[in-house]
VEXRO-731928 format. One line per 4 residues: for each residue x negated, y, z of N, C-alpha, C. Coordinates in steps of 0.02 Angstrom, whole numbers. Layout:
<pts>
X:Y:Z:X:Y:Z:X:Y:Z ~ ...
</pts>
This chain:
<pts>
1196:471:-2165:1244:426:-2195:1314:457:-2192 ~ 1354:445:-2244:1423:469:-2245:1460:440:-2185 ~ 1495:483:-2148:1531:461:-2088:1595:423:-2107 ~ 1616:428:-2169:1679:397:-2189:1669:321:-2196
1705:284:-2156:1699:211:-2155:1768:181:-2162 ~ 1772:125:-2198:1835:90:-2208:1828:18:-2185 ~ 1875:-4:-2143:1880:-74:-2125:1941:-102:-2162 ~ 1927:-146:-2209:1978:-174:-2252:1995:-245:-2228
2052:-251:-2195:2074:-315:-2167:2121:-349:-2217 ~ 2098:-403:-2248:2135:-434:-2303:2171:-499:-2284 ~ 2177:-514:-2221:2208:-578:-2201:2158:-618:-2160 ~ 2164:-682:-2160:2209:-725:-2196:2280:-721:-2169
2330:-739:-2212:2398:-743:-2186:2404:-793:-2128 ~ 2449:-779:-2082:2462:-821:-2025:2403:-826:-1977 ~ 2366:-770:-1969:2310:-769:-1922:2318:-710:-1874 ~ 2380:-696:-1853:2391:-641:-1808:2394:-573:-1841
2401:-572:-1908:2400:-508:-1944:2459:-464:-1924 ~ 2518:-493:-1916:2577:-453:-1896:2566:-422:-1827 ~ 2538:-461:-1781:2523:-436:-1714:2473:-377:-1717 ~ 2420:-385:-1755:2369:-332:-1761:2398:-270:-1793
2436:-279:-1846:2466:-221:-1880:2516:-186:-1835 ~ 2553:-225:-1796:2600:-194:-1749:2564:-152:-1696 ~ 2507:-178:-1672:2468:-141:-1622:2439:-77:-1652 ~ 2415:-82:-1714:2387:-22:-1746:2441:30:-1758
2500:7:-1780:2555:54:-1791:2579:85:-1726 ~ 2581:45:-1673:2602:69:-1607:2558:126:-1583 ~ 2493:121:-1595:2445:171:-1570:2418:215:-1627 ~ 2456:221:-1679:2433:257:-1739:2409:328:-1723
2449:366:-1686:2430:435:-1671:2370:438:-1625 ~ 2369:397:-1572:2313:398:-1525:2249:375:-1558 ~ 2254:326:-1602:2194:303:-1638:2166:359:-1682 ~ 2211:394:-1715:2188:449:-1758:2152:502:-1717
2179:517:-1658:2147:566:-1614:2077:542:-1594 ~ 2068:475:-1592:2003:447:-1574:1958:437:-1634 ~ 1980:459:-1694:1938:455:-1753:1949:393:-1796 ~ 2006:357:-1784:2021:297:-1822:2089:306:-1855
2091:308:-1921:2153:320:-1958:2184:254:-1981 ~ 2246:243:-1959:2288:189:-1988:2339:226:-2030 ~ 2329:231:-2095:2359:284:-2135:2434:281:-2148 ~ 2465:224:-2143:2535:220:-2164:2581:207:-2104
2634:246:-2100:2685:235:-2049:2737:188:-2076 ~ 2746:130:-2044:2792:80:-2070:2757:30:-2115 ~ 2788:-27:-2127:2755:-81:-2165:2760:-72:-2240 ~ 2812:-39:-2264:2826:-38:-2336:2770:-7:-2378
2741:52:-2359:2688:81:-2401:2627:35:-2409 ~ 2605:4:-2354:2547:-41:-2357:2565:-103:-2398 ~ 2626:-126:-2390:2650:-184:-2428:2649:-169:-2503 ~ 2673:-111:-2522:2674:-92:-2592:2604:-84:-2620
2559:-57:-2579:2489:-51:-2601:2458:-119:-2613 ~ 2475:-169:-2571:2449:-237:-2581:2478:-266:-2645 ~ 2542:-253:-2659:2572:-277:-2722:2540:-243:-2782 ~ 2521:-180:-2775:2487:-143:-2828:2420:-177:-2844
2384:-198:-2791:2321:-233:-2801:2332:-301:-2834 ~ 2381:-338:-2808:2393:-406:-2832:2426:-408:-2900 ~ 2467:-359:-2917:2502:-359:-2981:2560:-408:-2983 ~ 2585:-430:-2925:2640:-479:-2923:2704:-448:-2894
2717:-386:-2911:2774:-350:-2882:2841:-381:-2901 ~ 2845:-411:-2961:2909:-440:-2983:2931:-497:-2937 ~ 2883:-537:-2913:2900:-593:-2869:2931:-569:-2804 ~ 2917:-506:-2786:2943:-478:-2723:3002:-431:-2736
3028:-431:-2796:3087:-390:-2812:3072:-316:-2817 ~ 3010:-298:-2831:2993:-227:-2839:2976:-213:-2912 ~ 2990:-152:-2933:2973:-132:-3001:2902:-106:-3003 ~ 2874:-104:-3063:2806:-77:-3070:2803:-5:-3048
2856:33:-3062:2858:103:-3043:2853:113:-2968 ~ 2882:66:-2930:2882:71:-2857:2812:61:-2827 ~ 2770:23:-2861:2704:6:-2831:2646:40:-2866 ~ 2655:61:-2927:2599:87:-2966:2570:150:-2933
2504:148:-2922:2469:205:-2893:2468:207:-2817 ~ 2502:159:-2784:2505:161:-2711:2438:144:-2679 ~ 2400:98:-2711:2334:81:-2684:2287:141:-2691 ~ 2290:174:-2748:2248:233:-2759:2264:287:-2708
2329:296:-2692:2348:346:-2643:2320:329:-2574 ~ 2320:265:-2557:2293:242:-2493:2218:256:-2490 ~ 2183:243:-2545:2111:254:-2547:2094:328:-2544 ~ 2136:370:-2573:2124:443:-2569:2127:467:-2497
2173:438:-2458:2177:457:-2387:2114:437:-2350 ~ 2086:378:-2367:2024:357:-2336:1967:403:-2355 ~ 1966:426:-2417:1913:470:-2440:1916:539:-2406 ~ 1977:560:-2390:1985:628:-2363:1979:630:-2287
1976:570:-2255:1973:568:-2182:1901:564:-2158 ~ 1881:610:-2115:1812:612:-2090:1806:567:-2028 ~ 1804:502:-2041:1801:454:-1986:1812:384:-2013 ~ 1843:341:-1974:1854:271:-1991:1927:261:-2012
1937:226:-2068:2004:210:-2092:2015:135:-2089 ~ 2074:115:-2065:2094:45:-2063:2146:31:-2116 ~ 2133:-17:-2160:2182:-39:-2210:2193:-113:-2197 ~ 2256:-134:-2191:2269:-204:-2172:2331:-230:-2206
2323:-284:-2245:2381:-323:-2268:2358:-392:-2290 ~ 2394:-443:-2265:2375:-512:-2277:2386:-535:-2349 ~ 2429:-500:-2387:2440:-519:-2457:2377:-507:-2499 ~ 2333:-465:-2475:2271:-450:-2513:2226:-511:-2518
2231:-557:-2471:2184:-614:-2470:2184:-652:-2536 ~ 2243:-661:-2567:2248:-703:-2627:2234:-666:-2692 ~ 2212:-604:-2688:2198:-566:-2749:2143:-599:-2789 ~ 2152:-607:-2855:2097:-633:-2896:2036:-588:-2893
1978:-616:-2911:1915:-579:-2904:1916:-513:-2942 ~ 1943:-514:-3003:1942:-452:-3043:1985:-397:-3011 ~ 2041:-417:-2979:2083:-368:-2946:2053:-344:-2880 ~ 2019:-389:-2845:1983:-369:-2784:1928:-319:-2802
1891:-333:-2856:1838:-288:-2878:1866:-219:-2895 ~ 1923:-219:-2931:1954:-156:-2950:1977:-116:-2889 ~ 2004:-152:-2840:2027:-119:-2778:1968:-88:-2741 ~ 1913:-125:-2736:1855:-101:-2700:1821:-43:-2736
1828:-42:-2803:1796:12:-2841:1824:81:-2822 ~ 1886:82:-2798:1917:145:-2778:1892:170:-2711 ~ 1852:127:-2677:1822:147:-2613:1747:155:-2620 ~ 1722:155:-2681:1650:159:-2692:1623:225:-2663
1565:220:-2631:1534:278:-2600:1548:283:-2526 ~ 1599:246:-2502:1614:243:-2431:1579:182:-2400 ~ 1573:183:-2335:1543:126:-2299:1599:75:-2287 ~ 1605:27:-2333:1661:-21:-2332:1641:-84:-2294
1684:-104:-2248:1676:-167:-2211:1737:-211:-2225 ~ 1725:-273:-2242:1779:-321:-2252:1791:-358:-2186 ~ 1855:-365:-2168:1874:-402:-2108:1922:-458:-2127 ~ 1905:-519:-2107:1948:-577:-2120:1960:-613:-2053
2023:-614:-2031:2041:-654:-1973:2054:-725:-1996 ~ 2032:-774:-1957:2034:-844:-1980:2051:-891:-1923 ~ 2087:-944:-1940:2103:-999:-1893:2082:-1065:-1927 ~ 2081:-1118:-1887:2063:-1182:-1917:2116:-1204:-1967
2097:-1239:-2020:2144:-1255:-2074:2202:-1300:-2052 ~ 2195:-1339:-1999:2251:-1381:-1977:2309:-1338:-1953 ~ 2294:-1284:-1917:2347:-1239:-1894:2378:-1202:-1953 ~ 2338:-1189:-2004:2362:-1150:-2061:2411:-1189:-2105
2402:-1254:-2110:2444:-1293:-2156:2517:-1289:-2135 ~ 2532:-1305:-2073:2602:-1303:-2050:2629:-1232:-2049 ~ 2585:-1183:-2032:2607:-1114:-2029:2626:-1088:-2098 ~ 2585:-1105:-2149:2599:-1081:-2217:2661:-1115:-2246
2670:-1180:-2230:2731:-1215:-2253:2792:-1180:-2224 ~ 2790:-1165:-2159:2846:-1131:-2128:2858:-1062:-2157 ~ 2804:-1025:-2170:2812:-958:-2197:2844:-961:-2267 ~ 2828:-1013:-2305:2859:-1021:-2371:2934:-1031:-2365
2956:-1069:-2315:3027:-1079:-2303:3059:-1012:-2285 ~ 3025:-971:-2245:3051:-906:-2227:3059:-859:-2286 ~ 3024:-875:-2341:3028:-834:-2401:3071:-867:-2455 ~ 3109:-918:-2436:3158:-945:-2483:3143:-1014:-2512
3087:-1044:-2495:3072:-1110:-2523:3115:-1164:-2490 ~ 3119:-1221:-2525:3161:-1275:-2502:3122:-1340:-2494 ~ 3055:-1335:-2493:3011:-1393:-2496:3005:-1428:-2429 ~ 3011:-1494:-2429:2997:-1533:-2368:2922:-1530:-2354
2903:-1544:-2292:2832:-1543:-2276:2795:-1597:-2314 ~ 2825:-1656:-2323:2792:-1710:-2359:2774:-1689:-2430 ~ 2821:-1655:-2464:2807:-1631:-2532:2754:-1576:-2532 ~ 2759:-1531:-2483:2711:-1476:-2478:2641:-1504:-2466
2637:-1554:-2422:2573:-1586:-2407:2540:-1614:-2470 ~ 2579:-1649:-2510:2552:-1679:-2571:2528:-1625:-2620 ~ 2566:-1571:-2624:2551:-1519:-2673:2489:-1479:-2655 ~ 2472:-1473:-2591:2413:-1434:-2573:2350:-1477:-2567
2358:-1541:-2546:2299:-1582:-2535:2276:-1618:-2598 ~ 2321:-1630:-2645:2302:-1663:-2707:2284:-1608:-2758 ~ 2219:-1590:-2760:2197:-1537:-2805:2209:-1555:-2879 ~ 2207:-1620:-2895:2218:-1641:-2964:2290:-1628:-2986
2336:-1623:-2938:2406:-1610:-2955:2414:-1541:-2985 ~ 2373:-1493:-2963:2374:-1424:-2988:2445:-1395:-2987 ~ 2478:-1401:-2929:2545:-1374:-2921:2541:-1300:-2900 ~ 2591:-1261:-2919:2590:-1189:-2902:2587:-1178:-2827
2619:-1222:-2787:2615:-1214:-2714:2543:-1224:-2690 ~ 2508:-1272:-2720:2439:-1283:-2702:2395:-1225:-2721 ~ 2405:-1197:-2781:2365:-1140:-2803:2376:-1080:-2757 ~ 2439:-1068:-2739:2454:-1012:-2694:2423:-1022:-2625
2428:-1083:-2600:2402:-1097:-2533:2327:-1084:-2531 ~ 2289:-1113:-2577:2217:-1108:-2574:2192:-1039:-2592 ~ 2229:-1002:-2634:2209:-933:-2650:2208:-890:-2587 ~ 2256:-904:-2543:2261:-864:-2481:2224:-895:-2422
2214:-961:-2422:2191:-996:-2362:2122:-1028:-2367 ~ 2090:-1026:-2426:2022:-1051:-2430:1975:-996:-2405 ~ 1957:-1000:-2343:1921:-946:-2309:1858:-924:-2346 ~ 1816:-972:-2365:1753:-955:-2398:1765:-922:-2466
1815:-947:-2502:1831:-918:-2567:1855:-845:-2559 ~ 1897:-833:-2509:1920:-764:-2497:1862:-718:-2479 ~ 1817:-742:-2437:1759:-702:-2418:1715:-687:-2478 ~ 1706:-735:-2521:1664:-725:-2580:1697:-679:-2631
1763:-685:-2640:1797:-642:-2688:1796:-569:-2667 ~ 1809:-557:-2602:1813:-488:-2578:1746:-461:-2555 ~ 1700:-505:-2535:1637:-480:-2507:1576:-486:-2552 ~ 1587:-504:-2615:1530:-518:-2660:1483:-458:-2667
1509:-397:-2668:1467:-338:-2680:1450:-301:-2615 ~ 1468:-331:-2558:1454:-298:-2494:1394:-330:-2460 ~ 1357:-292:-2419:1304:-324:-2379:1335:-376:-2332 ~ 1302:-433:-2323:1331:-484:-2278:1349:-458:-2209
1310:-411:-2183:1325:-383:-2117:1390:-344:-2116 ~ 1414:-323:-2174:1477:-286:-2179:1537:-332:-2190 ~ 1525:-397:-2191:1580:-445:-2198:1590:-477:-2130 ~ 1649:-466:-2101:1663:-487:-2033:1715:-543:-2033
1698:-598:-1999:1745:-653:-1989:1766:-652:-1916 ~ 1830:-640:-1904:1857:-638:-1836:1892:-705:-1823 ~ 1865:-744:-1779:1893:-811:-1763:1951:-802:-1714 ~ 2010:-825:-1734:2068:-819:-1691:2062:-866:-1631
2082:-843:-1573:2080:-886:-1513:2133:-940:-1518 ~ 2127:-994:-1479:2177:-1048:-1480:2245:-1024:-1456 ~ 2299:-1060:-1471:2367:-1038:-1453:2376:-1025:-1379 ~ 2341:-1063:-1337:2351:-1055:-1265:2312:-996:-1236
2270:-964:-1276:2229:-908:-1251:2271:-844:-1245 ~ 2243:-797:-1209:2274:-731:-1203:2279:-698:-1272 ~ 2339:-680:-1295:2345:-650:-1362:2306:-585:-1369 ~ 2293:-552:-1312:2254:-491:-1314:2182:-502:-1336
2159:-565:-1333:2090:-579:-1352:2078:-564:-1426 ~ 2127:-579:-1468:2120:-564:-1539:2114:-489:-1550 ~ 2154:-450:-1514:2151:-377:-1519:2083:-351:-1496 ~ 2055:-381:-1443:1990:-359:-1419:1935:-374:-1470
1940:-432:-1502:1890:-449:-1553:1896:-403:-1614 ~ 1957:-388:-1633:1968:-342:-1690:1942:-273:-1673 ~ 1954:-250:-1611:1930:-184:-1590:1854:-182:-1589 ~ 1823:-239:-1572:1750:-243:-1572:1722:-234:-1642
1758:-259:-1692:1736:-250:-1761:1738:-176:-1780 ~ 1795:-145:-1766:1807:-76:-1788:1768:-26:-1746 ~ 1760:-41:-1681:1722:3:-1638:1763:50:-1596 ~ 1821:27:-1572:1858:67:-1524:1872:26:-1461
1890:61:-1408:1901:29:-1343:1971:-2:-1342 ~ 1977:-68:-1342:2044:-99:-1344:2085:-84:-1281 ~ 2051:-73:-1225:2088:-58:-1163:2124:9:-1166 ~ 2099:54:-1209:2131:120:-1216:2194:117:-1258
2202:62:-1295:2260:54:-1340:2291:-15:-1330 ~ 2320:-28:-1273:2345:-96:-1259:2406:-113:-1302 ~ 2405:-170:-1336:2463:-189:-1378:2518:-219:-1335 ~ 2580:-207:-1355:2637:-235:-1319:2660:-301:-1349
2634:-318:-1408:2653:-381:-1440:2719:-378:-1477 ~ 2745:-318:-1488:2809:-311:-1521:2808:-329:-1595 ~ 2749:-335:-1624:2745:-349:-1695:2732:-422:-1712 ~ 2741:-468:-1665:2724:-538:-1678:2775:-570:-1725
2752:-620:-1761:2793:-658:-1809:2806:-727:-1779 ~ 2862:-736:-1745:2875:-796:-1706:2880:-858:-1751 ~ 2852:-914:-1727:2857:-977:-1762:2924:-1010:-1745 ~ 2946:-1054:-1790:3008:-1091:-1780:2994:-1163:-1763
3043:-1197:-1733:3038:-1268:-1719:3065:-1309:-1778 ~ 3058:-1375:-1772:3077:-1419:-1827:3150:-1412:-1847 ~ 3195:-1407:-1798:3266:-1401:-1813:3281:-1335:-1849 ~ 3251:-1281:-1824:3263:-1216:-1854:3238:-1213:-1926
3178:-1241:-1937:3150:-1240:-2005:3193:-1280:-2053 ~ 3214:-1339:-2031:3254:-1380:-2076:3321:-1348:-2091 ~ 3351:-1317:-2041:3414:-1282:-2053:3404:-1225:-2103 ~ 3350:-1187:-2095:3336:-1132:-2142:3324:-1160:-2212
3289:-1216:-2217:3277:-1248:-2282:3342:-1267:-2316 ~ 3390:-1293:-2277:3455:-1312:-2304:3495:-1249:-2324 ~ 3490:-1196:-2286:3522:-1133:-2304:3494:-1108:-2370 ~ 3428:-1111:-2379:3397:-1090:-2442:3425:-1129:-2501
3431:-1196:-2490:3458:-1238:-2544:3530:-1219:-2560 ~ 3570:-1204:-2508:3640:-1185:-2520:3646:-1117:-2554 ~ 3600:-1072:-2538:3601:-1006:-2569:3582:-1009:-2643 ~ 3537:-1054:-2660:3513:-1058:-2729:3481:-992:-2748
3502:-965:-2806:3475:-902:-2830:3523:-843:-2819 ~ 3569:-851:-2772:3620:-799:-2762:3594:-740:-2721 ~ 3536:-747:-2689:3508:-693:-2649:3433:-691:-2662 ~ 3410:-641:-2698:3340:-638:-2718:3306:-579:-2682
3239:-577:-2688:3202:-523:-2656:3219:-456:-2690 ~ 3220:-401:-2652:3204:-395:-2581:3263:-408:-2534 ~ 3323:-420:-2563:3381:-431:-2521:3373:-493:-2477 ~ 3342:-546:-2505:3331:-607:-2466:3289:-591:-2404
3236:-553:-2413:3192:-538:-2356:3228:-500:-2302 ~ 3269:-451:-2321:3304:-411:-2271:3357:-452:-2235 ~ 3394:-493:-2273:3452:-527:-2245:3434:-593:-2211 ~ 3394:-633:-2246:3380:-701:-2221:3319:-701:-2174
3263:-672:-2197:3204:-675:-2155:3209:-629:-2094 ~ 3226:-566:-2107:3226:-518:-2052:3285:-525:-2005 ~ 3345:-538:-2033:3404:-542:-1989:3419:-614:-1968 ~ 3434:-657:-2016:3455:-725:-1999:3400:-763:-1961
3339:-759:-1985:3284:-797:-1955:3257:-765:-1891 ~ 3238:-701:-1897:3203:-668:-1841:3250:-647:-1785 ~ 3315:-639:-1800:3360:-616:-1747:3407:-671:-1723 ~ 3424:-718:-1766:3472:-769:-1746:3439:-837:-1733
3403:-863:-1781:3373:-929:-1772:3326:-933:-1713 ~ 3289:-879:-1701:3240:-881:-1646:3273:-889:-1577 ~ 3339:-877:-1573:3374:-884:-1509:3385:-958:-1491 ~ 3375:-1003:-1539:3391:-1073:-1529:3329:-1116:-1541
3282:-1116:-1495:3217:-1149:-1505:3224:-1225:-1508 ~ 3175:-1256:-1539:3169:-1328:-1545:3095:-1346:-1544 ~ 3077:-1411:-1537:3006:-1430:-1534:2967:-1405:-1594 ~ 2908:-1377:-1581:2866:-1352:-1635:2838:-1410:-1677
2836:-1402:-1742:2808:-1456:-1784:2733:-1463:-1774 ~ 2708:-1524:-1780:2637:-1538:-1773:2611:-1569:-1837 ~ 2549:-1553:-1853:2518:-1582:-1912:2511:-1657:-1902 ~ 2531:-1698:-1952:2521:-1771:-1946:2447:-1787:-1934
2435:-1833:-1889:2366:-1849:-1867:2323:-1873:-1926 ~ 2354:-1907:-1974:2314:-1935:-2029:2289:-1881:-2077 ~ 2308:-1818:-2067:2283:-1763:-2109:2219:-1732:-2082 ~ 2202:-1749:-2020:2148:-1713:-1987:2079:-1726:-2017
2064:-1787:-2039:1997:-1802:-2063:1976:-1754:-2119 ~ 2019:-1744:-2168:2002:-1699:-2224:1994:-1627:-2201 ~ 2037:-1606:-2154:2036:-1537:-2133:1978:-1523:-2084 ~ 1957:-1573:-2046:1897:-1566:-2004:1836:-1556:-2049
1832:-1595:-2103:1777:-1587:-2151:1778:-1517:-2182 ~ 1837:-1493:-2199:1843:-1426:-2229:1821:-1372:-2180 ~ 1844:-1376:-2118:1824:-1327:-2068:1749:-1327:-2056 ~ 1719:-1386:-2056:1646:-1392:-2047:1610:-1359:-2105
1635:-1368:-2166:1605:-1336:-2225:1610:-1260:-2219 ~ 1667:-1236:-2194:1675:-1163:-2185:1622:-1135:-2139 ~ 1612:-1168:-2082:1564:-1143:-2032:1494:-1141:-2062 ~ 1475:-1193:-2098:1408:-1195:-2128:1400:-1141:-2181
1452:-1130:-2222:1448:-1080:-2275:1444:-1010:-2246 ~ 1481:-996:-2193:1479:-930:-2161:1409:-917:-2132 ~ 1380:-969:-2102:1313:-962:-2073:1261:-949:-2128 ~ 1266:-986:-2183:1218:-976:-2239:1224:-906:-2268
1285:-881:-2273:1296:-816:-2305:1272:-758:-2260 ~ 1267:-770:-2195:1244:-718:-2149:1298:-667:-2131 ~ 1360:-687:-2136:1415:-642:-2117:1414:-630:-2042 ~ 1444:-575:-2020:1451:-559:-1950:1511:-595:-1921
1501:-635:-1870:1555:-676:-1841:1573:-649:-1772 ~ 1637:-642:-1761:1663:-619:-1696:1704:-676:-1666 ~ 1683:-702:-1609:1714:-761:-1580:1673:-823:-1595 ~ 1702:-880:-1579:1667:-944:-1586:1682:-975:-1654
1632:-980:-1699:1646:-1010:-1765:1667:-1083:-1761 ~ 1648:-1118:-1708:1670:-1188:-1701:1745:-1194:-1694 ~ 1779:-1138:-1677:1852:-1139:-1673:1884:-1149:-1741 ~ 1845:-1141:-1794:1871:-1151:-1862:1874:-1225:-1881
1847:-1268:-1839:1849:-1340:-1852:1906:-1369:-1811 ~ 1955:-1400:-1843:2013:-1427:-1807:1993:-1480:-1755 ~ 2030:-1481:-1701:2021:-1532:-1649:2082:-1579:-1650 ~ 2074:-1640:-1674:2131:-1686:-1676:2161:-1696:-1606
2228:-1697:-1601:2260:-1705:-1536:2254:-1776:-1510 ~ 2259:-1784:-1445:2256:-1851:-1415:2320:-1891:-1431 ~ 2376:-1856:-1435:2439:-1889:-1451:2474:-1850:-1507 ~ 2510:-1886:-1549:2544:-1855:-1605:2604:-1814:-1581
2614:-1756:-1612:2671:-1714:-1597:2727:-1727:-1646 ~ 2781:-1686:-1644:2838:-1695:-1689:2817:-1686:-1762 ~ 2833:-1734:-1804:2820:-1728:-1875:2864:-1671:-1902 ~ 2838:-1628:-1946:2879:-1572:-1971:2945:-1592:-2003
2947:-1653:-2032:3009:-1674:-2065:3053:-1718:-2020 ~ 3032:-1729:-1958:3070:-1772:-1912:3119:-1728:-1873 ~ 3182:-1727:-1895:3231:-1681:-1866:3289:-1721:-1837 ~ 3309:-1703:-1776:3367:-1733:-1743:3431:-1704:-1775
3470:-1744:-1812:3528:-1717:-1847:3580:-1688:-1799 ~ 3588:-1719:-1740:3637:-1693:-1692:3616:-1624:-1669 ~ 3552:-1616:-1654:3527:-1551:-1632:3534:-1499:-1687 ~ 3526:-1520:-1750:3532:-1473:-1805:3604:-1449:-1813
3653:-1494:-1806:3723:-1475:-1809:3739:-1426:-1752 ~ 3714:-1440:-1692:3727:-1396:-1635:3697:-1327:-1648 ~ 3636:-1325:-1676:3604:-1261:-1690:3643:-1223:-1744 ~ 3664:-1259:-1796:3703:-1228:-1850:3767:-1197:-1823
3802:-1234:-1779:3864:-1208:-1750:3851:-1145:-1709 ~ 3797:-1146:-1670:3781:-1088:-1629:3765:-1027:-1671 ~ 3727:-1038:-1725:3709:-982:-1769:3770:-955:-1806 ~ 3815:-1001:-1828:3877:-979:-1861:3918:-937:-1812
3921:-957:-1749:3957:-918:-1699:3927:-848:-1693 ~ 3860:-843:-1692:3827:-778:-1689:3845:-736:-1751 ~ 3846:-768:-1809:3863:-732:-1871:3935:-707:-1869 ~ 3981:-748:-1844:4051:-727:-1840:4060:-667:-1794
4023:-667:-1739:4026:-609:-1694:4000:-546:-1728 ~ 3948:-554:-1770:3921:-497:-1807:3971:-473:-1859 ~ 4005:-520:-1893:4057:-501:-1941:4112:-462:-1906 ~ 4133:-487:-1848:4186:-453:-1809:4164:-382:-1791
4101:-376:-1769:4075:-310:-1750:4076:-262:-1810 ~ 4053:-287:-1867:4049:-244:-1927:4119:-225:-1952 ~ 4165:-272:-1950:4234:-258:-1972:4268:-207:-1926 ~ 4248:-208:-1863:4277:-160:-1816:4249:-91:-1825
</pts>
């Protein structure tokens, strides 16, 4: 059998993908010495390759020239490497079937394994809403909830959410032409678990010793609290269309959000309890479909079924206005200090 093997990690978004990619990048050279190639140094080349597959480069402020051929270049590296290649980007999850097929066709002849990291849908709903705010949206959670749960509404937010977050659909789109044993579902551990557990499960899929490549966690994508999210949502509304991608991503997401807002924590938003019934049913359907398909599961598949909390947590739209003003003042102070530093 050809020794060249590819593990294609396509998401899902908000399932520890940033953490895993950070760990792979951190140990890129050592992994290669051990026969495992993580081919791109830095996030941008893999990001552009994902946009090449998706064909949605304009939405991210990139030109066709910037992304065209980047996926093919990535696949050529996999073909030329005598060992195992890791390709990972969460934007791939939402690729339509025809684009997923085209992407996989460039790996034909290699031993391709699909890897999908997954969490229960209750955790995904609030995480995806928050991630949308980090990318410039202004939607309240109540509106977001209606747009994703009411399939008859057919809203663009709902279409985007389910394209990336319908676990079974993603597995079928990307794994249709692969043997079921080559389709791997990695169940994310609960929030209170050791974060290294996800890395160990991922390493078990690929076949390397996780203890030899311990992650430092430097690549994590921190969640925000209710006050921080609402403040960012108001900033997005005030900005309007004056800052678009990729400048928005560099300035607002990477600097304002990840460096300033995270310094001022607030209570984490919780999914409203009345949403759990539908999402428990959905998680149960996922587990049954995965079992029927015969996919390889790493971790406990029952973790994909949400567990309703005993007590309700902070509603995502329930924000203390006094706390928000205090946070805004603190962040403005941080920004003024940065302006002073830059002017000096």
